[in-house]
C-alpha positions as CSV (number, residue, x, y, z in Angstrom):
1,M,-4.8,-80.1,28.6
2,Q,-1.9,-81.9,26.9
3,E,-3.0,-80.7,23.5
4,L,-3.1,-77.1,24.8
5,N,0.5,-77.5,26.2
6,E,1.7,-78.9,22.9
7,A,0.0,-76.1,20.9
8,I,1.6,-73.5,23.2
9,T,5.1,-75.0,22.9
10,E,5.0,-75.5,19.2
11,P,6.9,-72.8,17.4
12,T,4.8,-70.8,14.9
13,A,6.2,-69.4,11.7
14,L,5.8,-65.7,11.4
15,P,4.9,-64.5,7.9
16,F,8.0,-63.4,6.0
17,E,8.0,-59.7,5.2
18,E,10.5,-58.4,2.7
19,E,12.5,-55.3,3.4
20,P,11.3,-52.4,1.2
21,I,13.8,-51.3,-1.4
22,A,15.5,-48.0,-0.3
23,M,14.6,-45.4,-2.8
24,L,16.8,-42.5,-3.9
25,P,15.2,-39.3,-5.1
26,V,16.1,-38.3,-8.7
27,S,15.9,-35.2,-10.8
28,S,13.8,-36.4,-13.7
29,S,10.7,-35.4,-15.5
30,M,9.9,-39.2,-15.7
31,A,10.6,-40.5,-12.2
32,I,10.5,-39.3,-8.6
33,A,12.8,-42.0,-7.2
34,V,14.7,-45.2,-8.1
35,G,16.0,-48.0,-6.0
36,Y,17.7,-51.4,-6.4
37,D,17.9,-54.7,-4.5
38,R,21.3,-56.1,-5.2
39,D,20.5,-59.5,-3.7
40,E,17.3,-60.0,-5.8
41,H,18.4,-57.9,-8.9
42,I,15.2,-55.9,-8.7
43,L,15.0,-52.3,-9.9
44,Q,12.2,-50.2,-8.5
45,V,11.0,-47.0,-10.1
46,E,8.5,-44.5,-8.8
47,F,7.1,-42.4,-11.6
48,Q,5.9,-38.9,-11.6
49,N,2.3,-40.1,-12.1
50,G,2.5,-42.1,-8.8
51,G,3.0,-45.5,-10.4
52,V,5.6,-47.8,-8.7
53,Y,7.0,-50.6,-10.7
54,Q,9.6,-53.3,-10.0
55,Y,11.7,-54.6,-12.9
56,L,13.0,-58.2,-12.4
57,G,16.4,-59.5,-13.3
58,V,18.2,-56.2,-13.7
59,D,21.9,-56.6,-13.3
60,E,23.9,-54.3,-11.1
61,D,25.8,-52.6,-14.0
62,T,22.5,-51.6,-15.5
63,W,21.4,-50.1,-12.2
64,E,24.7,-48.2,-11.8
65,D,24.3,-46.9,-15.4
66,L,20.7,-45.8,-14.8
67,H,21.5,-44.1,-11.5
68,S,24.5,-42.2,-12.9
69,S,22.8,-41.3,-16.2
70,D,22.4,-37.7,-17.1
71,S,18.9,-38.5,-18.3
72,I,17.1,-41.1,-16.2
73,G,14.1,-41.0,-18.6
74,S,16.2,-41.5,-21.7
75,F,18.1,-44.4,-20.2
76,Y,14.9,-46.0,-18.9
77,N,13.2,-45.8,-22.3
78,Q,16.3,-47.2,-24.1
79,E,17.5,-49.8,-21.7
80,I,14.7,-50.8,-19.2
81,K,11.3,-50.3,-20.7
82,G,10.0,-53.4,-22.4
83,K,13.2,-55.4,-21.7
84,Y,12.4,-56.8,-18.3
85,D,9.5,-58.5,-16.6
86,C,7.8,-56.0,-14.3
87,D,5.2,-55.8,-11.6
88,R,3.1,-52.7,-10.6
89,L,3.2,-52.3,-6.8
90,D,0.9,-49.4,-6.1
91,N,-2.9,-49.8,-5.9
92,A,-3.9,-48.9,-9.4
93,D,-7.7,-48.9,-10.0
């Protein structure tokens, strides 16, 4: 019984869940939406083909330049693509 009481009173750690990055719709032939995590310096891009990627170590100035660019696709190709580590988030088969 004592073991049961100890097990009940011991705090259990809940799994940490990250907040999703808020995405902003964009007018682009390349992307549907972009978002940025200022604390973690993560850029997230949702492409027209459904792929969702996170780019790591992107500074806030680059995010601001991308978001305010006249051509999201051109800026992405010149300043983002191939220059940052990235992870694909969607379930690609």
